[in-house]
KEKOLGU-705963 format. One record per residue (C-alpha): residue in one letter; residue number from 1; z negated, y negated, x negated. Coordinates in Angstrom, 2 decimals. Each point is the difference from the previous one (the first is absolute). Layout:
! KEKOLGU-705963
<rec><rest>A</rest><nr>NUM</nr><z>Z</z><y>Y</y><x>X</x></rec>
...
//
This chain:
! KEKOLGU-705963
<rec><rest>M</rest><nr>1</nr><z>-93.38</z><y>-58.92</y><x>-141.36</x></rec>
<rec><rest>Q</rest><nr>2</nr><z>3.55</z><y>-1.45</y><x>0.86</x></rec>
<rec><rest>N</rest><nr>3</nr><z>0.80</z><y>3.03</y><x>2.51</x></rec>
<rec><rest>V</rest><nr>4</nr><z>-3.31</z><y>-1.04</y><x>1.74</x></rec>
<rec><rest>K</rest><nr>5</nr><z>0.84</z><y>-3.51</y><x>0.20</x></rec>
<rec><rest>E</rest><nr>6</nr><z>3.76</z><y>0.60</y><x>1.41</x></rec>
<rec><rest>K</rest><nr>7</nr><z>-1.72</z><y>1.93</y><x>3.03</x></rec>
<rec><rest>I</rest><nr>8</nr><z>-2.47</z><y>-2.99</y><x>0.55</x></rec>
<rec><rest>V</rest><nr>9</nr><z>2.76</z><y>-2.30</y><x>0.06</x></rec>
<rec><rest>N</rest><nr>10</nr><z>2.10</z><y>2.27</y><x>2.26</x></rec>
<rec><rest>V</rest><nr>11</nr><z>-2.88</z><y>0.09</y><x>2.47</x></rec>
<rec><rest>I</rest><nr>12</nr><z>-0.62</z><y>-3.52</y><x>-0.32</x></rec>
<rec><rest>K</rest><nr>13</nr><z>3.86</z><y>-0.89</y><x>0.90</x></rec>
<rec><rest>V</rest><nr>14</nr><z>-0.42</z><y>2.18</y><x>2.90</x></rec>
<rec><rest>V</rest><nr>15</nr><z>-2.96</z><y>-1.24</y><x>1.47</x></rec>
<rec><rest>F</rest><nr>16</nr><z>1.02</z><y>-3.63</y><x>-0.76</x></rec>
<rec><rest>G</rest><nr>17</nr><z>3.40</z><y>0.65</y><x>1.75</x></rec>
<rec><rest>Y</rest><nr>18</nr><z>-1.72</z><y>1.35</y><x>3.33</x></rec>
<rec><rest>G</rest><nr>19</nr><z>-2.68</z><y>-2.84</y><x>-0.18</x></rec>
<rec><rest>I</rest><nr>20</nr><z>2.68</z><y>-2.60</y><x>-0.04</x></rec>
<rec><rest>M</rest><nr>21</nr><z>1.58</z><y>1.93</y><x>2.64</x></rec>
<rec><rest>I</rest><nr>22</nr><z>-2.94</z><y>-0.44</y><x>2.20</x></rec>
<rec><rest>S</rest><nr>23</nr><z>-0.81</z><y>-3.55</y><x>-0.87</x></rec>
<rec><rest>L</rest><nr>24</nr><z>3.54</z><y>-1.10</y><x>1.06</x></rec>
<rec><rest>L</rest><nr>25</nr><z>-0.33</z><y>2.22</y><x>3.20</x></rec>
<rec><rest>I</rest><nr>26</nr><z>-3.34</z><y>-1.56</y><x>0.81</x></rec>
<rec><rest>G</rest><nr>27</nr><z>1.60</z><y>-3.56</y><x>-0.70</x></rec>
<rec><rest>G</rest><nr>28</nr><z>2.93</z><y>0.81</y><x>2.40</x></rec>
<rec><rest>L</rest><nr>29</nr><z>-2.43</z><y>1.16</y><x>2.70</x></rec>
<rec><rest>T</rest><nr>30</nr><z>-1.91</z><y>-3.45</y><x>-0.31</x></rec>
<rec><rest>F</rest><nr>31</nr><z>3.39</z><y>-1.77</y><x>0.43</x></rec>
<rec><rest>F</rest><nr>32</nr><z>1.11</z><y>2.07</y><x>3.24</x></rec>
<rec><rest>G</rest><nr>33</nr><z>-3.87</z><y>-0.44</y><x>1.31</x></rec>
<rec><rest>Y</rest><nr>34</nr><z>0.33</z><y>-3.71</y><x>-0.30</x></rec>
<rec><rest>L</rest><nr>35</nr><z>3.52</z><y>-0.15</y><x>1.44</x></rec>
<rec><rest>A</rest><nr>36</nr><z>-1.18</z><y>2.39</y><x>2.99</x></rec>
<rec><rest>A</rest><nr>37</nr><z>-2.94</z><y>-2.64</y><x>0.41</x></rec>
<rec><rest>I</rest><nr>38</nr><z>2.31</z><y>-2.84</y><x>0.03</x></rec>
<rec><rest>I</rest><nr>39</nr><z>1.94</z><y>1.56</y><x>2.69</x></rec>
<rec><rest>I</rest><nr>40</nr><z>-2.84</z><y>1.30</y><x>2.04</x></rec>
<rec><rest>G</rest><nr>41</nr><z>-2.08</z><y>-3.28</y><x>-0.47</x></rec>
<rec><rest>G</rest><nr>42</nr><z>-3.56</z><y>-0.68</y><x>2.02</x></rec>
<rec><rest>D</rest><nr>43</nr><z>-3.21</z><y>1.65</y><x>-0.78</x></rec>
<rec><rest>T</rest><nr>44</nr><z>1.64</z><y>3.46</y><x>-1.04</x></rec>
<rec><rest>A</rest><nr>45</nr><z>1.99</z><y>-1.62</y><x>-2.78</x></rec>
<rec><rest>A</rest><nr>46</nr><z>-3.55</z><y>-1.64</y><x>-1.24</x></rec>
<rec><rest>A</rest><nr>47</nr><z>-1.18</z><y>3.54</y><x>-0.13</x></rec>
<rec><rest>I</rest><nr>48</nr><z>2.94</z><y>1.57</y><x>-1.81</x></rec>
<rec><rest>C</rest><nr>49</nr><z>-0.14</z><y>-2.99</y><x>-2.57</x></rec>
<rec><rest>T</rest><nr>50</nr><z>-3.66</z><y>0.39</y><x>-0.51</x></rec>
<rec><rest>F</rest><nr>51</nr><z>0.38</z><y>3.93</y><x>-0.28</x></rec>
<rec><rest>I</rest><nr>52</nr><z>2.58</z><y>-0.79</y><x>-2.91</x></rec>
<rec><rest>Y</rest><nr>53</nr><z>-2.03</z><y>-2.44</y><x>-1.57</x></rec>
<rec><rest>K</rest><nr>54</nr><z>-3.29</z><y>2.22</y><x>-0.01</x></rec>
<rec><rest>K</rest><nr>55</nr><z>1.28</z><y>3.45</y><x>-0.35</x></rec>
<rec><rest>L</rest><nr>56</nr><z>3.56</z><y>-0.15</y><x>-1.73</x></rec>
<rec><rest>Y</rest><nr>57</nr><z>-0.39</z><y>-2.79</y><x>-2.66</x></rec>
<rec><rest>P</rest><nr>58</nr><z>-2.98</z><y>1.49</y><x>-1.72</x></rec>
<rec><rest>V</rest><nr>59</nr><z>1.56</z><y>3.29</y><x>-0.16</x></rec>
<rec><rest>L</rest><nr>60</nr><z>3.22</z><y>-1.49</y><x>-1.30</x></rec>
<rec><rest>V</rest><nr>61</nr><z>-1.90</z><y>-2.24</y><x>-2.73</x></rec>
<rec><rest>V</rest><nr>62</nr><z>-1.82</z><y>2.85</y><x>-1.44</x></rec>
<rec><rest>I</rest><nr>63</nr><z>2.83</z><y>2.37</y><x>-0.13</x></rec>
<rec><rest>S</rest><nr>64</nr><z>2.09</z><y>-2.63</y><x>-1.78</x></rec>
<rec><rest>T</rest><nr>65</nr><z>-2.48</z><y>-0.79</y><x>-2.37</x></rec>
<rec><rest>I</rest><nr>66</nr><z>-0.41</z><y>3.56</y><x>-0.86</x></rec>
<rec><rest>M</rest><nr>67</nr><z>3.63</z><y>0.54</y><x>-0.41</x></rec>
<rec><rest>V</rest><nr>68</nr><z>0.53</z><y>-3.04</y><x>-2.16</x></rec>
<rec><rest>A</rest><nr>69</nr><z>-2.97</z><y>1.37</y><x>-2.27</x></rec>
<rec><rest>L</rest><nr>70</nr><z>1.85</z><y>3.52</y><x>-0.02</x></rec>
<rec><rest>G</rest><nr>71</nr><z>3.44</z><y>-1.75</y><x>-0.92</x></rec>
<rec><rest>I</rest><nr>72</nr><z>-1.53</z><y>-1.77</y><x>-2.83</x></rec>
<rec><rest>F</rest><nr>73</nr><z>-2.02</z><y>2.86</y><x>-1.36</x></rec>
<rec><rest>K</rest><nr>74</nr><z>3.25</z><y>1.90</y><x>0.01</x></rec>
<rec><rest>M</rest><nr>75</nr><z>1.82</z><y>-2.71</y><x>-1.88</x></rec>
<rec><rest>Y</rest><nr>76</nr><z>-2.96</z><y>0.10</y><x>-2.48</x></rec>
<rec><rest>L</rest><nr>77</nr><z>0.43</z><y>3.63</y><x>-0.48</x></rec>
<rec><rest>C</rest><nr>78</nr><z>3.71</z><y>-0.25</y><x>-0.39</x></rec>
<rec><rest>H</rest><nr>79</nr><z>-0.05</z><y>-2.90</y><x>-2.36</x></rec>
<rec><rest>E</rest><nr>80</nr><z>2.21</z><y>-2.04</y><x>2.21</x></rec>
<rec><rest>T</rest><nr>81</nr><z>0.30</z><y>-3.53</y><x>-0.44</x></rec>
<rec><rest>A</rest><nr>82</nr><z>1.31</z><y>-1.24</y><x>3.12</x></rec>
<rec><rest>F</rest><nr>83</nr><z>-1.55</z><y>-3.49</y><x>0.16</x></rec>
<rec><rest>T</rest><nr>84</nr><z>0.23</z><y>-1.05</y><x>-3.44</x></rec>
<rec><rest>K</rest><nr>85</nr><z>2.78</z><y>-2.12</y><x>-1.71</x></rec>
<rec><rest>Q</rest><nr>86</nr><z>2.13</z><y>1.74</y><x>-2.41</x></rec>
<rec><rest>N</rest><nr>87</nr><z>1.80</z><y>-2.03</y><x>-2.58</x></rec>
<rec><rest>K</rest><nr>88</nr><z>3.52</z><y>1.62</y><x>-0.25</x></rec>
<rec><rest>K</rest><nr>89</nr><z>2.39</z><y>-1.78</y><x>-2.31</x></rec>
<rec><rest>T</rest><nr>90</nr><z>3.73</z><y>-0.06</y><x>1.24</x></rec>
<rec><rest>E</rest><nr>91</nr><z>2.77</z><y>-0.41</y><x>-2.21</x></rec>
<rec><rest>V</rest><nr>92</nr><z>2.80</z><y>-2.51</y><x>1.47</x></rec>
<rec><rest>K</rest><nr>93</nr><z>3.44</z><y>1.44</y><x>-1.38</x></rec>
//
């Protein structure tokens, strides 16, 4: 059972990594798209902004949501506690 769990976690890590990379790429494309729209101006700029808003943002939201869910599932399988407060007592010498 442990070996199967490790394989699942490794696959999730790879999918999570590529998914986050795709999300960042789409985010960068939206930035450069808006920057190009500012430079171009006019009706073409409006068309570029509409395309980004109607086509790219929904894809970005779906991919990001799935990747967050995969990351949380991986943390659950690995028993990671990244967001919990741990009480560590430190001794002063």
